[in-house]
N, C-alpha and C positions, 0 to 999 in steps of 0.2 A: 463290722462296718458302717455303720448308719453313723453312730458314735465319732470315726473316725471323719465321715462325709461334715458331719456338722462342724467338729473340732477346724479342719479347713477350710470351713466355711466363717465364720465366726475367727479365726487367726488365721489370715493368709500369711503365706510366705514373703517377705517382701526383701528382696535384693538392693543394697543400699547402690546408689547409683548418682550421679550429677544431672539433675536442670539445666539444657539450654537454652539462652537467648539473643538471639544474633540481630545486632543493629547493623543497619548498612554506614557505610564511611565512609566519608568525600577524600580524596586522594592529602588535600590540603588539610584537613581537619585532625585536631591530636585525639588521639584515640585515649580510652581510657588510662592506659597501659605509660600514656605521657609521650609518643613520637606517633608522627603519622605515616600511613602508605607510602607516602611519596619520597619520605626522610629511607624508609626500611629499601625504597627500591634502588634509592640511591647508594645506598651503603651495600646491598649485595649486587650490586652491576645487573648483568646479564649473559654473560658468558661466563663458563667453569668448566675447569678438567680435571680430569685425576689418572694417573694407573689405575688400571683395571686389570682382572683376574676372570678368564673366561673360560669355558669348558674345553678350549683348545691351545692354554698357554694365556699369556701376556699382550698387552693390547693399551690403549689410551680412549679413554669415552670422556666425552664433550659433552656436558648440559648446553642448550640454548635458551634465554627468555624468548618465544613466539608473541603472547602476547602477555599484557597485565591487566584484567579484570578487577571486577568490583572488590571492593575491600569492605569489611568486617569488623564490628566489634563484637567479640563473644564473651559472652560473660556467666560462666559456669558456678551453680550452688550445690548444696546437698539437697536430694528429693528428701521431702517429709517423707515417715514411714507413717500409714496409715494407723490409726486407735486399734490396738490390741493385736498389731501384725508381731510376725513372730521374724525377727530380721535376722537376715543371715551374717554371719561374726567375720565380716571381710570389711577393711578400712580404702578408702577412697576418696584420692585427691581430686577436689577442683577446682583448676586453676584459668583465670581468664587469660587469654590470646587476641591476635589480630589475625583473624582469616584473607588469606585473599585465591580469589581467581585468578587460576594462569592456565598459560598451555606452555607444554614446557616441549624441545626438541632432542630426545636421547638418541646419540649413536656411537659407536666405537669404530675406532681406525680402520679396522679388519671385518666390519661387518657385519658381525655379530647379534649388534642393536641397531637400525634407525627405524626411531620410533619418535612418535606424536601423541602427547600424554597431558590429558584434560586432568589438571591437580587444583586442589587447595592448598597454598602453602599456609602454614602456621608458624606465629613468632610470638615470643615474650619481651624481646628484644631489641634490639640491631643488629645482634650477633649472628644470628642465622635464622633460618626456616626450614620448616621438617614438612616433608608431605609424604602421602602414603596412599596406594592405590591400587587395587584389584582388576587383574584382567584375565579375560579368556586367553584360555590357550592359543587358540587360531588366532589370535587380532596379529601376533606379532609380525613386523616388516623385514625384519632383518635375517640375519642366516641361523640365527639358532636354532639346533635340530633336537625336537622334545624328542624324537622316535625313538631316541636312545633309552631314555627312562621307561623302564614299563610299568602296563596301566592294567595291569595282570589284576586283578583282585578289589578291586580300587571303583568305588562307583562314580566320582567327577574328580573331576582337576582343575587348577587353576593357578594363577601367579601373583604372588604378592610383590611389590614394591616399597621400598621404601628409602628416603635419602632424607639428606640433609645439604641446605647452601649455605656459603660460608661468605665474609667480602675477601677480598682478593682471589676469588677465582678457585675457593677449594670446594671442593664437591665430595660428599661419603655414602655411601649408598648400597643396596643390595637388590638381588632380582631372585625372587628362590620358588621352585614349582612348588606347588603344595597338592598332594596325591589323599582323597578322603574316602573311606568305608564305615558305613553303618549299619547296625545291628540293633534292632528296635531304637531302645532311646541313648544307647551307646555309639557313641563317633568314635573312631579312632583317625589320626592325619598324620601325613610320612612326609617329610620337610626337605628338599632338599635344594641347599644355596648353589644355583646356577651360574651370577656374574656379582662379586664384590668388583667395591673401586674406592680411593680413598687416598692417604700421602703412605699409609702405611701396608697398603697391600702387596702381597708378594706372589710367588708361584707356589701353589699346595692349597691355596682358599677353597681351589673349588674344584671339582673333578668331575673327568667322560662317564665316568662308570655311576652304577644308580646304587647309593648308601644310603644310610640316615637308618636314622632305628625311629620307630612307630611311638609318637604321643598319645594321650589322651586328651580328651577335647578338643574345642577349635580356636586355641590362643594363636595367635599369627606368631610367624618365627619371627628370628634378627633380635635386634638390640633397641628395635621402636616399638612405641606402642600408638596405634592409628587413634586409639581414643582420648588421649595425652602428650600435647609436646612434652619434649626430655626440659629439663632446664638447662641454661645456657651453659656448656662446655662439658654437658653427658650424652650419652644415648637416649 
């Protein structure tokens, strides 16, 4: 036991990750990626709408830009591993991006969603901006009924929202219910996509029932990664 403790102290485990440096950026100032926040705002516009599927059927989802706040140049670089550390064998991609504080109004024509969300938009160029957020299940202002999804056996629940905003008024995204239970150091999470929107959305993408499988760990569901903006043309 003593030897194991000494080994852990002398050779700590290091998980590769990115160090982040954020620098405030004026709207008219060019970012390190070569475009200004003002150009990004002009390219994206301020109103987006797409077909959406909610638990009770199909509807139309609209996103409005309510406010455009401070922009930042975000520099990501691989964090150096301490000497003699046991480095976990995983790869990380550290990709710089421009971040903009924003407030979005998100609503569906059937009233399922009627939300105002403070987000950080992330862009690597002017062709799209990604956002993600985690919200309390009690924070919803629309008519989306979460009581139909059982919480029995789960310790906590939250909502994960991930999306893209594109020029020409296009938007894609999804809202997912996350339920989690823990036992010791192990965690299990059940994810259920409740609302999905985008040009390719159709009936059947979400369901009114309580379905889905348990997945280990705490990785967010869906096609976005909140720690890294997907390259243009990809989720």
